C-alpha positions as CSV (number, residue, x, y, z in Angstrom):
1,M,121.8,112.2,65.1
2,L,123.8,109.3,63.6
3,E,124.9,109.5,60.0
4,K,125.2,105.8,59.6
5,T,125.0,102.5,61.4
6,I,127.3,101.8,64.4
7,W,128.4,98.2,64.4
8,S,128.9,96.9,67.9
9,K,132.1,95.1,69.0
10,G,130.1,93.3,71.7
11,K,130.1,89.5,71.9
12,D,126.9,89.0,74.0
13,Q,129.1,87.7,76.9
14,F,127.5,89.5,79.8
15,E,129.6,89.2,83.0
16,N,127.6,87.9,86.0
17,N,124.6,87.7,83.7
18,T,124.2,91.5,84.0
19,F,123.3,93.5,81.0
20,D,125.9,95.8,79.5
21,S,124.9,97.7,76.3
22,R,128.5,97.8,75.2
23,E,128.6,94.0,75.2
24,W,125.3,93.7,73.2
25,S,126.2,92.7,69.6
26,A,123.2,94.4,68.0
27,P,124.0,97.4,65.7
28,I,122.6,100.9,66.3
29,M,120.7,101.9,63.2
30,V,119.1,105.1,61.9
31,S,118.7,104.3,58.2
32,P,115.0,103.3,57.5
33,N,116.2,100.9,54.7
34,E,118.7,99.1,57.0
35,I,116.1,98.9,59.8
36,E,113.5,97.5,57.4
37,E,116.0,94.9,55.9
38,R,117.2,93.8,59.3
39,I,113.7,93.4,60.8
40,K,112.6,91.5,57.7
41,A,115.5,89.1,58.3
42,M,114.2,88.4,61.8
43,N,111.2,86.5,60.2
44,L,108.8,87.8,62.9
45,V,105.6,87.3,60.9
46,G,103.9,84.1,61.9
47,R,105.6,83.8,65.3
48,Q,103.5,83.4,68.4
49,I,104.3,85.4,71.5
50,E,104.7,83.3,74.7
51,S,105.9,86.0,77.1
52,V,107.3,89.6,77.3
53,R,109.8,91.1,79.8
54,V,110.8,94.6,80.9
55,M,114.4,94.2,82.2
56,G,114.8,97.2,84.4
57,L,112.7,100.0,85.7
58,S,109.4,101.1,84.1
59,F,109.3,104.8,84.9
60,W,105.5,105.0,84.5
61,H,105.0,102.4,87.2
62,T,107.0,103.8,90.1
63,E,105.1,104.7,93.3
64,D,105.6,108.4,92.7
65,W,104.3,108.3,89.1
66,L,101.3,106.2,90.0
67,E,100.4,108.5,92.9
68,D,100.6,111.5,90.6
69,S,98.3,109.8,88.1
70,A,95.8,109.0,90.9
71,Y,96.0,112.6,92.2
72,N,95.4,114.1,88.7
73,S,92.4,111.8,88.2
74,L,90.5,113.1,91.2
75,P,87.9,116.0,90.9
76,E,89.4,119.5,91.1
77,E,86.8,120.5,93.7
78,M,87.7,117.7,96.1
79,P,89.4,119.0,99.3
80,E,93.2,118.9,99.1
81,D,93.6,116.7,102.2
82,E,91.2,114.2,100.8
83,K,93.0,114.2,97.4
84,Q,96.3,113.6,99.1
85,L,94.9,110.7,101.1
86,K,93.2,109.0,98.1
87,S,96.3,109.3,95.9
88,D,98.6,107.7,98.5
89,Y,99.9,104.6,96.9
90,A,98.3,102.3,99.5
91,N,94.9,104.0,98.9
92,I,94.8,104.2,95.1
93,S,91.5,103.1,93.8
94,D,91.3,99.8,91.9
95,D,89.2,101.6,89.3
96,L,91.9,104.0,88.3
97,I,92.3,103.7,84.5
98,L,95.8,103.6,83.2
99,A,97.3,103.0,79.7
100,R,99.0,99.7,78.8
101,F,102.2,101.6,78.3
102,A,105.8,101.3,79.6
103,H,108.5,103.9,79.6
104,I,111.8,102.1,79.9
105,D,115.6,102.6,79.5
106,E,116.7,99.1,78.6
107,P,115.7,96.5,75.9
108,F,112.3,95.1,75.8
109,L,112.3,91.3,75.4
110,I,109.7,89.2,73.5
111,K,109.8,85.4,73.9
112,F,108.2,83.3,71.2
113,T,106.7,79.8,71.5
114,D,109.5,78.4,69.4
115,G,112.0,79.5,72.1
116,D,113.5,82.4,70.3
117,V,113.8,85.8,72.0
118,F,113.6,89.1,70.2
119,E,115.3,92.0,71.9
120,I,114.7,95.7,71.0
121,D,115.7,99.1,72.2
122,T,115.7,102.7,71.1
123,P,119.0,104.1,72.5
124,Q,118.4,107.7,71.3
125,T,115.8,109.1,69.0
126,P,115.6,108.1,66.1
127,E,117.9,105.1,66.6
128,Y,116.8,101.5,66.7
129,R,118.7,98.5,68.0
130,F,117.4,94.9,67.9
131,S,118.5,91.3,67.7
132,M,117.5,87.7,68.2
133,N,118.7,85.4,70.9
134,C,121.5,87.7,72.0
135,I,120.3,88.7,75.5
136,P,119.6,86.0,78.1
137,W,115.9,86.0,79.1
138,D,116.8,86.0,82.8
139,I,119.5,88.7,82.5
140,K,119.9,91.2,85.4
141,T,120.6,94.9,85.3
142,N,122.9,96.9,87.5
143,T,121.1,100.2,87.0
144,R,117.6,100.1,88.4
145,T,115.6,97.3,90.0
146,N,112.7,95.9,87.9
147,N,109.3,97.1,89.2
148,L,106.9,95.5,86.6
149,D,105.7,92.1,85.5
150,A,105.2,92.9,81.8
151,T,103.0,89.9,81.3
152,I,100.3,91.6,83.4
153,L,100.6,95.0,81.7
154,F,100.8,93.5,78.2
155,A,98.6,90.5,78.7
156,P,96.8,91.1,75.3
157,F,100.1,90.2,73.6
158,L,100.3,86.8,75.0
159,N,99.6,83.7,72.9
160,K,99.0,85.9,69.8
161,K,100.7,85.6,66.4
162,I,102.4,88.5,64.6
163,V,100.7,89.0,61.3
164,E,102.4,92.2,60.1
165,V,105.3,94.4,60.9
166,E,104.6,98.1,60.3
167,I,107.5,100.6,60.2
168,T,106.4,104.3,60.3
169,K,108.7,106.8,58.7
170,E,108.7,110.5,58.2
171,H,111.0,113.2,56.7
172,V,112.3,115.8,59.3
173,D,114.3,118.9,58.7
174,K,115.6,119.1,62.3
175,D,117.7,116.8,64.5
176,P,115.1,115.0,66.7
177,M,117.3,115.2,69.7
178,L,119.0,118.6,69.3
179,H,116.1,120.3,67.5
180,H,118.4,122.3,65.1
181,E,118.3,122.2,61.3
182,F,120.7,119.8,59.6
183,D,122.1,122.6,57.4
184,E,121.4,126.0,56.0
185,A,120.0,124.4,52.8
186,G,117.0,123.0,54.7
187,T,118.0,119.4,54.1
188,T,115.6,116.8,55.3
189,R,116.3,113.2,56.4
190,E,114.0,110.2,56.6
191,I,113.7,108.6,60.0
192,V,111.8,105.7,61.6
193,T,109.3,107.1,64.2
194,R,107.9,103.8,65.4
195,M,107.6,100.1,64.8
196,V,104.4,98.1,65.4
197,L,104.1,94.3,65.5
198,W,100.5,93.8,64.6
199,L,99.0,90.7,66.1
200,D,96.1,88.4,65.0
201,N,93.7,90.1,67.5
202,D,94.2,93.5,65.8
203,I,96.4,94.7,68.7
204,G,99.8,96.1,68.2
205,V,103.1,96.0,70.1
206,C,104.1,99.6,69.4
207,I,107.8,100.5,70.0
208,S,109.1,104.0,69.7
209,G,111.8,106.2,71.0
210,W,111.6,109.4,73.2
211,I,114.9,111.1,73.8
212,D,117.0,108.2,75.1
213,Y,114.1,106.1,76.4
214,C,112.1,103.3,74.8
215,D,108.3,103.4,74.9
216,V,106.3,100.2,74.5
217,A,102.5,100.5,74.1
218,C,99.7,98.1,73.6
219,I,97.5,99.8,70.9
220,N,94.5,99.1,68.7
221,R,94.0,99.8,65.1
222,D,92.7,103.3,65.9
223,D,96.1,104.1,67.4
224,E,94.8,104.2,71.0
225,A,96.6,102.7,73.9
226,L,94.4,100.0,75.5
227,P,93.4,100.6,79.1
228,I,94.1,98.7,82.3
229,T,92.7,99.3,85.8
230,F,95.0,99.7,88.7
231,G,93.3,96.7,90.3
232,E,94.4,94.6,87.3
233,L,97.9,96.0,87.2
234,K,98.9,96.0,90.8
235,T,99.5,92.3,91.0
236,G,102.3,92.9,88.5
237,L,103.9,95.8,90.4
238,H,107.0,95.3,92.5
239,N,107.1,98.7,94.3
């Protein structure tokens, strides 16, 4: 776990318009105070979301993952051969309920109606990294092909204004990644566990880290991920 902010030497000059985390100028932060100060400086409240983008692969939306979800939704007593058939990607029911949630490994992009683009990532729990207008909207990745149109999955975000930025913090006595105590004295450290951009429809853009992934969820005020049917989602899948 980082002890202090790492300031990037990147200049946001991405060769061949291909994302490189080393070239991204955003700092990597763990201090709640620094995260709060930097996010406040972004002036997000009052901005209206025009579009959102997942740059690379959404791991929860691969064919294999969706087939597993479909399989696990079927009754246990159903014959195995029928379960296998019904959970084949081409046969997944349009009525299958999924969460409006993406599990990604590269920054999540939010474009506002004023033309600004907010970029955010969680490189490694509990680190946060974000910037404004540093990553081109149409940037490519050289790691994994994009498989999701985020505007379909996160449609409730579109055309809504940010009314509040909530940063959730907690004290931990173990390194969130390595799971060992910081020292023999039982020292605790305060970390940021998630960030929620609350919108004027009481829906939140929830961003949190898990290991070295970034999780983005569409949640309500009861902290529940909003549902989407496979029928609604599949027009936005590129598998």
